[in-house]
Backbone as JSON, one array per atom type, in Angstrom:
{
  "sequence": "MQTFGGQPITVVPHERLNYTKGIISHRDLLNCSVDEIAEALSEDGVAEAKRMITKRNGVSVNTASVLLTFNRIKLPGRIKVSFYSLEVRPYISAPLRCYRCQSFGHISANCKRNPICNCDKAVHENSGCEQPFVCVNCDGNHSSLSPKCPVCRLEKEIKTIQTLQKIPYAEARKQVVPKEGLSYSQVAAKPSQTSNIVPAVQALVPQITVSSTTSVLCAKNDPKSKPTQYQSRY",
  "N": [[147.58, 106.56, 67.04], [149.95, 107.65, 64.79], [150.6, 108.48, 62.28], [148.98, 109.84, 59.35], [147.67, 109.39, 56.26], [150.24, 109.11, 55.4], [151.53, 111.2, 56.57], [153.13, 112.6, 59.44], [151.42, 112.9, 62.54], [149.99, 114.42, 65.48], [148.12, 113.35, 68.16], [145.86, 114.65, 70.39], [143.92, 115.02, 73.42], [140.61, 116.46, 73.24], [140.27, 119.78, 74.25], [138.01, 120.6, 75.61], [135.7, 118.88, 75.35], [136.32, 116.47, 76.57], [136.3, 116.86, 79.23], [134.67, 117.73, 82.3], [132.99, 120.07, 84.43], [132.34, 120.82, 87.82], [130.76, 122.02, 90.85], [131.55, 122.07, 94.28], [130.51, 122.6, 97.65], [131.25, 123.65, 100.91], [131.76, 124.84, 104.18], [134.06, 124.02, 105.52], [135.88, 123.63, 103.54], [137.2, 125.95, 103.24], [139.34, 125.76, 104.88], [141.27, 124.45, 103.53], [143.75, 124.43, 100.95], [143.5, 124.94, 97.38], [145.23, 123.32, 96.02], [145.67, 121.22, 97.81], [143.11, 120.12, 97.86], [142.77, 119.33, 95.17], [144.82, 117.42, 94.94], [144.04, 115.5, 96.84], [141.69, 114.58, 95.72], [142.42, 113.5, 93.34], [142.4, 110.8, 92.59], [139.77, 110.42, 92.06], [139.44, 111.43, 89.62], [139.78, 114.17, 89.46], [141.18, 116.86, 87.93], [141.83, 119.48, 88.33], [141.45, 122.09, 90.73], [139.67, 124.96, 91.69], [139.3, 127.92, 93.48], [136.24, 129.51, 94.19], [135.42, 132.87, 93.79], [134.07, 135.8, 95.29], [132.76, 139.17, 95.41], [132.74, 141.55, 97.93], [131.69, 144.55, 99.01], [133.38, 145.66, 97.12], [135.7, 144.22, 97.48], [137.64, 141.34, 96.83], [136.72, 138.13, 97.88], [137.31, 134.93, 99.27], [135.19, 132.1, 98.75], [133.23, 129.38, 100.13], [133.0, 127.57, 98.17], [134.18, 125.39, 95.63], [135.5, 125.01, 92.43], [135.64, 122.2, 90.48], [137.52, 120.45, 88.06], [136.96, 117.71, 86.12], [138.51, 114.88, 84.63], [136.79, 113.45, 82.86], [133.79, 112.51, 81.09], [131.36, 112.6, 82.32], [129.78, 113.93, 85.17], [130.27, 113.15, 88.65], [127.61, 112.34, 90.91], [127.85, 112.82, 93.64], [130.63, 113.44, 95.83], [133.18, 112.16, 97.91], [134.63, 113.87, 100.49], [136.95, 113.97, 102.85], [135.16, 113.18, 105.73], [132.82, 114.0, 104.66], [130.09, 113.85, 102.43], [129.72, 115.33, 99.53], [127.57, 117.18, 97.41], [127.88, 117.37, 93.89], [127.55, 119.95, 91.8], [126.51, 120.84, 88.53], [128.61, 122.97, 86.64], [127.89, 125.95, 85.15], [129.04, 128.15, 82.93], [129.24, 131.75, 82.58], [127.34, 133.5, 80.06], [128.89, 134.23, 76.9], [129.98, 137.47, 76.32], [130.36, 140.76, 74.94], [132.24, 143.47, 76.04], [132.6, 145.76, 74.74], [130.73, 146.42, 72.69], [128.57, 145.58, 74.09], [127.02, 143.4, 73.39], [125.96, 139.92, 73.06], [127.67, 136.76, 72.48], [130.23, 137.13, 71.41], [133.62, 138.33, 72.02], [135.32, 141.32, 73.19], [137.82, 141.55, 71.99], [137.5, 140.63, 69.45], [135.72, 142.33, 68.34], [134.43, 144.75, 66.12], [132.78, 146.83, 66.25], [131.55, 150.11, 67.19], [132.55, 151.37, 70.37], [130.43, 151.27, 73.26], [128.63, 152.38, 76.14], [127.29, 150.42, 78.86], [124.88, 151.53, 79.45], [123.77, 152.26, 77.13], [124.69, 154.57, 76.01], [127.16, 156.86, 74.69], [130.57, 155.99, 75.39], [131.7, 157.01, 78.54], [133.76, 158.81, 80.87], [133.29, 159.12, 83.64], [132.12, 157.18, 86.46], [129.42, 156.95, 86.99], [126.22, 156.47, 85.44], [123.9, 158.2, 83.42], [120.4, 158.42, 83.92], [117.6, 157.84, 81.7], [118.26, 154.28, 81.66], [118.95, 152.24, 78.82], [118.65, 149.14, 77.44], [120.96, 147.56, 75.35], [120.47, 145.17, 74.11], [117.76, 144.34, 74.38], [116.24, 146.6, 74.44], [115.06, 147.34, 76.78], [114.3, 149.13, 79.91], [116.76, 149.12, 81.47], [120.15, 148.47, 82.56], [122.55, 147.07, 80.26], [123.93, 145.13, 81.53], [122.28, 143.98, 83.33], [120.98, 141.24, 85.16], [118.32, 140.72, 84.92], [117.57, 141.09, 82.36], [115.77, 139.93, 79.58], [117.02, 138.87, 77.3], [119.51, 138.21, 78.29], [118.74, 136.17, 80.03], [117.83, 134.28, 78.19], [120.24, 133.73, 76.91], [121.58, 132.49, 79.0], [120.06, 130.18, 79.23], [120.66, 128.99, 76.79], [123.41, 128.56, 77.17], [123.33, 126.75, 79.28], [122.09, 124.47, 78.13], [123.95, 123.98, 76.11], [126.2, 123.29, 77.65], [125.37, 121.04, 79.22], [124.53, 119.2, 77.29], [126.71, 119.09, 75.72], [127.1, 120.31, 73.15], [127.52, 122.31, 70.14], [127.33, 125.94, 70.26], [125.57, 127.02, 68.35], [123.77, 124.93, 67.83], [122.58, 124.59, 70.34], [121.36, 127.06, 70.58], [119.35, 126.88, 68.67], [117.51, 125.3, 69.95], [116.47, 126.97, 71.81], [115.77, 129.29, 70.44], [113.97, 128.48, 68.12], [112.92, 129.27, 65.62], [114.11, 130.37, 62.56], [115.65, 133.46, 62.05], [114.19, 134.77, 63.93], [114.18, 137.26, 66.35], [115.95, 137.9, 69.48], [114.56, 139.64, 71.16], [111.96, 139.29, 70.31], [111.49, 136.62, 70.99], [111.82, 136.81, 73.75], [109.65, 138.33, 74.38], [107.6, 136.57, 74.24], [106.92, 134.39, 76.4], [105.79, 131.83, 76.33], [106.93, 130.44, 74.25], [109.36, 129.59, 75.11], [108.85, 128.22, 77.37], [109.17, 125.54, 77.75], [111.81, 125.08, 78.15], [113.06, 125.1, 80.73], [112.02, 122.69, 82.07], [113.14, 120.9, 80.24], [115.88, 121.26, 80.57], [116.12, 120.53, 83.25], [115.54, 117.85, 83.02], [117.81, 116.91, 81.89], [119.78, 116.86, 83.83], [119.84, 114.46, 85.56], [121.04, 112.72, 83.76], [123.71, 113.22, 83.72], [124.83, 112.4, 86.05], [126.67, 110.21, 88.01], [127.8, 107.56, 90.2], [130.36, 108.22, 92.63], [133.69, 107.37, 93.5], [135.38, 106.85, 96.68], [137.1, 109.46, 98.32], [139.71, 110.85, 100.34], [140.16, 113.66, 102.23], [142.32, 115.73, 104.0], [140.92, 117.42, 106.22], [141.05, 120.38, 108.18], [139.91, 120.16, 110.85], [138.03, 119.02, 113.73], [137.85, 115.6, 113.59], [135.94, 114.17, 114.94], [133.71, 115.63, 115.12], [130.32, 116.41, 114.07], [129.17, 116.4, 110.68], [128.63, 119.54, 109.12], [126.02, 121.72, 107.76], [125.76, 122.44, 104.25], [127.22, 125.43, 103.1], [127.45, 128.87, 101.94], [126.9, 128.81, 99.1], [127.94, 129.22, 95.78]],
  "CA": [[147.82, 106.93, 65.65], [151.1, 108.53, 64.66], [150.63, 109.0, 60.92], [147.7, 109.86, 58.63], [147.97, 109.69, 54.87], [151.68, 109.18, 55.23], [152.07, 112.38, 57.24], [153.16, 112.47, 60.9], [150.42, 113.7, 63.24], [149.95, 114.33, 66.94], [146.74, 113.23, 68.64], [145.72, 115.15, 71.76], [142.51, 115.07, 73.84], [139.91, 117.72, 73.04], [140.46, 120.58, 75.46], [136.75, 120.89, 76.28], [134.7, 117.82, 75.33], [136.72, 115.33, 77.4], [136.33, 117.3, 80.62], [133.46, 118.32, 82.85], [133.25, 120.9, 85.6], [131.29, 120.83, 88.83], [131.05, 122.83, 92.04], [131.24, 121.54, 95.6], [130.46, 123.68, 98.64], [131.22, 123.35, 102.34], [132.55, 125.85, 104.86], [135.35, 123.49, 105.92], [136.79, 123.71, 102.4], [138.0, 127.17, 103.41], [140.53, 125.4, 105.63], [142.19, 123.73, 102.65], [144.14, 125.09, 99.71], [142.98, 124.24, 96.2], [146.2, 122.27, 95.68], [145.39, 120.09, 98.69], [141.86, 119.51, 97.42], [143.01, 118.65, 93.9], [145.65, 116.24, 95.17], [143.26, 114.5, 97.58], [140.62, 114.05, 94.88], [142.97, 113.12, 92.04], [141.99, 109.44, 92.25], [138.39, 110.5, 91.59], [139.43, 112.05, 88.3], [139.85, 115.63, 89.53], [142.42, 117.35, 87.33], [142.13, 120.84, 88.79], [140.51, 122.7, 91.68], [139.79, 126.42, 91.67], [138.45, 128.57, 94.47], [135.27, 130.48, 93.69], [135.63, 134.18, 94.42], [132.99, 136.78, 95.2], [133.16, 140.51, 95.83], [131.94, 142.17, 98.98], [132.12, 145.95, 99.16], [134.48, 145.91, 96.21], [136.89, 143.44, 97.85], [137.53, 139.93, 96.47], [136.68, 137.27, 99.07], [137.16, 133.5, 98.99], [133.95, 131.48, 99.19], [133.37, 127.98, 100.54], [132.74, 126.76, 96.99], [135.37, 125.07, 94.83], [135.22, 124.51, 91.08], [136.46, 121.03, 90.17], [137.57, 119.99, 86.68], [137.12, 116.26, 86.07], [138.96, 114.36, 83.34], [135.78, 112.47, 82.45], [132.71, 113.2, 80.37], [130.19, 112.66, 83.18], [130.03, 114.36, 86.54], [129.73, 112.32, 89.74], [126.51, 112.98, 91.62], [128.41, 113.27, 94.91], [132.03, 113.07, 95.99], [133.54, 112.06, 99.33], [135.72, 114.74, 100.91], [137.11, 113.62, 104.26], [133.98, 112.42, 106.1], [131.66, 114.65, 104.07], [129.65, 113.48, 101.09], [129.29, 116.61, 98.98], [126.91, 117.21, 96.11], [128.61, 118.0, 92.8], [126.59, 120.66, 90.96], [127.07, 121.21, 87.22], [129.07, 124.35, 86.51], [127.46, 126.6, 83.91], [129.75, 129.42, 82.85], [128.43, 132.9, 82.16], [127.28, 133.65, 78.6], [129.93, 135.04, 76.27], [129.48, 138.79, 75.98], [131.36, 141.76, 74.57], [132.15, 144.68, 76.85], [132.82, 146.9, 73.85], [129.42, 146.79, 72.12], [127.59, 145.1, 75.06], [126.21, 142.32, 72.83], [126.35, 138.56, 73.41], [128.14, 135.88, 71.41], [131.62, 137.35, 71.04], [134.37, 139.1, 73.0], [135.74, 142.63, 72.71], [139.03, 141.44, 71.17], [137.08, 140.34, 68.07], [134.62, 143.24, 68.0], [134.79, 145.9, 65.28], [131.74, 147.85, 66.41], [131.92, 151.26, 68.0], [132.33, 151.11, 71.8], [129.25, 151.9, 73.85], [128.48, 152.07, 77.56], [126.19, 149.48, 79.1], [123.63, 152.28, 79.58], [123.39, 152.54, 75.75], [125.16, 155.9, 75.64], [128.57, 156.87, 74.34], [131.45, 155.69, 76.52], [132.03, 158.2, 79.32], [134.83, 158.55, 81.84], [132.79, 159.0, 85.01], [131.6, 155.86, 86.77], [127.97, 156.95, 87.04], [125.51, 156.58, 84.17], [122.7, 159.01, 83.52], [119.12, 157.77, 83.64], [117.21, 156.43, 81.87], [119.05, 153.25, 81.0], [118.33, 151.51, 77.71], [119.43, 147.92, 77.18], [121.37, 147.42, 73.95], [120.02, 143.89, 73.56], [116.3, 144.15, 74.35], [115.62, 147.94, 74.5], [114.4, 147.53, 78.07], [114.77, 150.26, 80.71], [117.75, 148.66, 82.43], [121.5, 148.35, 82.03], [122.81, 145.86, 79.48], [124.54, 144.16, 82.44], [121.28, 143.51, 84.28], [120.59, 139.82, 85.05], [116.89, 140.65, 84.64], [117.37, 141.25, 80.92], [115.26, 138.68, 78.99], [118.01, 138.32, 76.38], [120.51, 137.58, 79.15], [118.17, 134.91, 80.52], [117.85, 133.35, 77.08], [121.63, 133.31, 76.7], [121.9, 131.54, 80.05], [119.41, 128.92, 78.87], [121.47, 128.42, 75.71], [124.67, 128.09, 77.76], [123.03, 125.56, 80.08], [121.88, 123.35, 77.21], [125.24, 123.73, 75.45], [127.1, 122.63, 78.59], [124.87, 119.74, 79.63], [124.45, 118.3, 76.15], [128.01, 119.14, 75.03], [126.85, 120.57, 71.74], [127.93, 123.66, 69.77], [126.43, 127.04, 70.63], [124.53, 127.2, 67.33], [122.75, 123.89, 68.02], [121.85, 124.91, 71.57], [120.54, 128.24, 70.32], [118.17, 126.47, 67.91], [116.54, 124.73, 70.88], [115.87, 128.08, 72.54], [115.19, 130.17, 69.42], [113.83, 127.5, 67.04], [112.54, 129.85, 64.33], [115.19, 131.09, 61.91], [115.39, 134.87, 61.83], [113.44, 135.35, 65.06], [115.1, 138.0, 67.21], [115.88, 137.61, 70.9], [113.51, 140.44, 71.79], [110.68, 138.67, 69.97], [111.37, 135.42, 71.81], [111.67, 137.22, 75.14], [108.3, 138.89, 74.55], [106.64, 135.47, 74.21], [107.42, 133.36, 77.31], [105.26, 130.5, 76.02], [107.78, 129.76, 73.28], [110.52, 129.02, 75.78], [108.42, 127.68, 78.66], [109.58, 124.14, 77.86], [113.26, 124.99, 78.29], [113.45, 124.73, 82.09], [111.85, 121.25, 82.27], [114.07, 120.15, 79.4], [117.19, 121.32, 81.21], [116.05, 119.72, 84.47], [115.55, 116.44, 82.63], [119.16, 116.54, 81.49], [120.67, 116.76, 84.97], [120.1, 113.08, 85.99], [121.82, 112.0, 82.79], [125.14, 113.47, 83.87], [125.25, 112.02, 87.38], [127.03, 108.82, 88.28], [128.37, 107.41, 91.53], [131.77, 108.55, 92.74], [134.46, 106.59, 94.47], [135.65, 107.56, 97.92], [138.37, 110.15, 98.47], [139.94, 111.33, 101.69], [140.81, 114.96, 102.28], [142.71, 116.04, 105.37], [140.31, 118.67, 106.67], [141.68, 120.89, 109.39], [138.92, 120.33, 111.91], [137.92, 117.87, 114.6], [137.18, 114.51, 112.87], [134.86, 113.6, 115.74], [132.53, 116.5, 115.06], [129.33, 116.02, 113.08], [129.19, 117.22, 109.47], [127.76, 120.71, 109.14], [125.24, 121.91, 106.55], [126.46, 123.14, 103.17], [127.06, 126.87, 103.23], [128.1, 129.75, 100.97], [126.81, 128.35, 97.71], [128.36, 130.29, 94.88]],
  "C": [[148.95, 107.95, 65.59], [151.22, 109.14, 63.27], [149.23, 108.95, 60.31], [147.99, 110.29, 57.2], [149.45, 109.83, 54.61], [152.33, 110.37, 55.91], [152.05, 112.18, 58.75], [152.14, 113.4, 61.56], [150.57, 113.51, 64.74], [148.49, 114.33, 67.38], [146.7, 113.68, 70.1], [144.24, 115.16, 72.13], [141.9, 116.43, 73.55], [139.92, 118.5, 74.34], [139.17, 120.86, 76.22], [135.82, 119.68, 76.41], [135.05, 116.63, 76.21], [136.76, 115.68, 78.88], [134.95, 117.82, 81.02], [133.83, 119.12, 84.1], [132.05, 120.89, 86.53], [131.73, 121.61, 90.05], [130.66, 122.06, 93.29], [131.31, 122.69, 96.6], [130.42, 123.12, 100.05], [132.17, 124.33, 103.03], [133.93, 125.34, 105.26], [136.35, 123.46, 104.77], [137.64, 124.97, 102.46], [139.29, 126.89, 104.17], [141.6, 124.74, 104.77], [142.54, 124.59, 101.43], [143.59, 124.3, 98.53], [143.94, 123.14, 95.76], [145.97, 121.03, 96.53], [144.13, 119.35, 98.24], [142.07, 118.72, 96.13], [143.81, 117.37, 94.08], [144.85, 115.13, 95.85], [142.19, 113.85, 96.71], [141.12, 113.58, 93.51], [142.54, 111.72, 91.62], [140.53, 109.38, 91.79], [138.3, 111.21, 90.24], [139.46, 113.56, 88.32], [141.21, 116.09, 89.01], [142.82, 118.72, 87.86], [141.05, 121.3, 89.76], [140.76, 124.2, 91.69], [138.81, 127.02, 92.65], [137.51, 129.55, 93.8], [135.4, 131.76, 94.5], [134.38, 135.03, 94.26], [133.51, 138.13, 95.65], [132.18, 141.05, 96.85], [132.51, 143.56, 99.25], [133.35, 146.24, 98.32], [135.75, 145.12, 96.49], [136.65, 141.97, 97.49], [137.66, 139.06, 97.72], [136.53, 135.81, 98.63], [135.81, 133.0, 99.49], [134.23, 130.03, 99.6], [133.08, 127.03, 99.38], [134.01, 126.59, 96.17], [134.92, 124.49, 93.5], [136.19, 123.38, 90.75], [136.37, 120.72, 88.68], [137.88, 118.5, 86.68], [137.58, 115.83, 84.68], [138.08, 113.19, 82.91], [134.64, 113.23, 81.81], [131.42, 113.28, 81.17], [130.59, 113.08, 84.58], [129.57, 113.3, 87.53], [128.59, 113.06, 90.41], [126.97, 113.56, 92.94], [129.87, 112.82, 94.95], [132.38, 113.1, 97.47], [134.78, 112.92, 99.6], [135.87, 114.61, 102.41], [135.9, 112.78, 104.66], [132.7, 113.09, 105.64], [131.36, 114.05, 102.7], [129.02, 114.72, 100.47], [128.65, 116.45, 97.61], [127.81, 117.91, 95.1], [127.58, 118.62, 91.85], [127.22, 121.02, 89.62], [127.46, 122.68, 87.19], [128.66, 124.88, 85.14], [128.13, 127.96, 83.86], [128.82, 130.52, 82.36], [128.42, 132.99, 80.63], [128.4, 134.55, 78.09], [129.35, 136.38, 75.87], [130.64, 139.75, 75.72], [131.17, 143.01, 75.41], [132.55, 145.93, 76.05], [131.49, 147.38, 73.27], [128.26, 146.32, 72.99], [126.67, 144.0, 74.53], [126.75, 140.96, 73.27], [126.93, 137.84, 72.2], [129.55, 136.08, 70.94], [132.3, 138.17, 72.12], [134.9, 140.38, 72.36], [136.96, 142.57, 71.79], [138.68, 141.2, 69.7], [136.0, 141.29, 67.58], [135.12, 144.45, 67.21], [133.74, 147.01, 65.38], [132.26, 149.01, 67.26], [131.64, 150.97, 69.47], [131.13, 151.89, 72.32], [129.17, 151.5, 75.31], [127.3, 151.12, 77.75], [124.86, 150.19, 79.36], [123.1, 152.72, 78.22], [123.71, 153.97, 75.34], [126.63, 155.8, 75.26], [129.42, 156.62, 75.58], [131.84, 156.98, 77.22], [133.0, 157.84, 80.42], [134.3, 158.36, 83.25], [132.12, 157.65, 85.22], [130.08, 155.8, 86.76], [127.35, 157.12, 85.67], [124.22, 157.36, 84.38], [121.46, 158.18, 83.18], [118.47, 158.48, 82.44], [118.17, 155.49, 81.16], [118.24, 152.67, 79.83], [119.22, 150.32, 77.4], [119.71, 147.8, 75.68], [120.72, 146.19, 73.31], [118.51, 143.74, 73.45], [115.52, 145.47, 74.37], [114.84, 148.17, 75.78], [115.0, 148.68, 78.85], [115.68, 149.79, 81.83], [119.11, 148.61, 81.75], [121.65, 147.06, 81.23], [123.45, 144.77, 80.32], [123.52, 143.54, 83.39], [120.96, 142.03, 84.08], [119.11, 139.64, 84.77], [116.57, 140.76, 83.15], [116.89, 139.93, 80.31], [116.24, 138.05, 78.0], [119.12, 137.62, 77.16], [120.01, 136.23, 79.66], [118.15, 133.85, 79.41], [119.26, 132.83, 76.82], [122.06, 132.31, 77.77], [121.27, 130.17, 79.77], [120.21, 128.2, 77.78], [122.75, 127.83, 76.27], [124.45, 126.83, 78.58], [122.87, 124.33, 79.19], [123.19, 122.98, 76.52], [126.17, 122.94, 76.35], [126.65, 121.22, 78.91], [124.83, 118.73, 78.48], [125.77, 118.2, 75.39], [127.83, 119.28, 73.52], [127.3, 121.99, 71.42], [126.88, 124.7, 70.14], [125.27, 127.15, 69.64], [123.41, 126.17, 67.5], [121.92, 124.15, 69.27], [120.92, 126.09, 71.35], [119.26, 127.87, 69.57], [117.09, 125.88, 68.82], [115.81, 125.82, 71.66], [115.16, 129.03, 71.59], [115.01, 129.32, 68.17], [113.53, 128.08, 65.67], [113.68, 130.69, 63.77], [114.77, 132.54, 61.69], [114.62, 135.54, 62.95], [114.43, 136.01, 66.01], [114.92, 137.6, 68.67], [114.74, 138.37, 71.56], [112.13, 139.86, 71.5], [110.44, 137.42, 70.8], [111.11, 135.8, 73.25], [110.27, 137.76, 75.41], [107.23, 137.82, 74.58], [107.15, 134.32, 75.07], [106.96, 131.96, 76.95], [106.17, 129.73, 75.07], [108.98, 129.1, 73.94], [110.15, 128.39, 77.11], [108.84, 126.23, 78.85], [111.07, 123.99, 78.1], [113.66, 124.53, 79.68], [113.21, 123.26, 82.37], [112.82, 120.43, 81.45], [115.46, 120.12, 80.01], [117.21, 120.47, 82.47], [116.11, 118.23, 84.14], [116.94, 115.96, 82.26], [120.06, 116.25, 82.68], [120.89, 115.32, 85.43], [121.0, 112.31, 85.04], [123.32, 112.17, 82.99], [125.65, 113.04, 85.22], [125.52, 110.54, 87.47], [127.67, 108.76, 89.65], [129.85, 107.73, 91.5], [132.44, 107.64, 93.74], [134.82, 107.46, 95.65], [137.03, 108.2, 97.88], [138.48, 110.66, 99.89], [140.71, 112.63, 101.62], [141.11, 115.29, 103.72], [142.16, 117.4, 105.76], [140.89, 119.07, 108.0], [140.63, 121.18, 110.45], [138.85, 119.03, 112.7], [137.19, 116.74, 113.89], [136.05, 113.88, 113.64], [133.59, 114.43, 115.66], [131.6, 116.04, 113.96], [129.43, 116.92, 111.86], [128.2, 118.37, 109.58], [127.01, 120.82, 107.82], [126.08, 122.64, 105.51], [126.17, 124.64, 103.3], [127.75, 127.57, 102.07], [128.08, 129.19, 99.57], [127.13, 129.51, 96.78], [127.2, 130.73, 93.99]]
}
């Protein structure tokens, strides 16, 4: 389509809905650059490869996991890399959060609230925070950055459903917090209301897996050696 209503238009693929992301892991992937991996897997629909990074003692370190972006709407269950058949795990990004007000659902660039430290005190210059911590989101006795925060866990559930079902955030949130006006802290205080979320998410995983064609990657190791176990999962 080049025109609509007599007006010239440009049609481009949706930047998010036409792509899926998955993670593969194997220690021998450390021997290859992400460009080599992306090129070798291009026939399998891989548009981009990105190395997963972790921090150890404050230093960024490459891991044996690689994030693959596929130009398809379904992930392959496995993908052939050299003589390895690697599992492709769905990539679930971290929940959107603001590091200005410490709340979820938006970023600091769009936040008009007063800045606050993740310990629920005024922003301070020193790196250490005074006890006790108070979570901005659930009023718990932990930092707002804590992965143990029940609100954080709910946001991760929402993000998982949003990613696997490819639906807007608002629709995914309704599946986790079905009652209008119910706060996150109220939902978090009643595990029974969200106990069906994990089985529901697990049921979605088989729906996104399909067989993958074979790709060959020039791994820099002895091709006669036996495949090793998957390591360094991100």
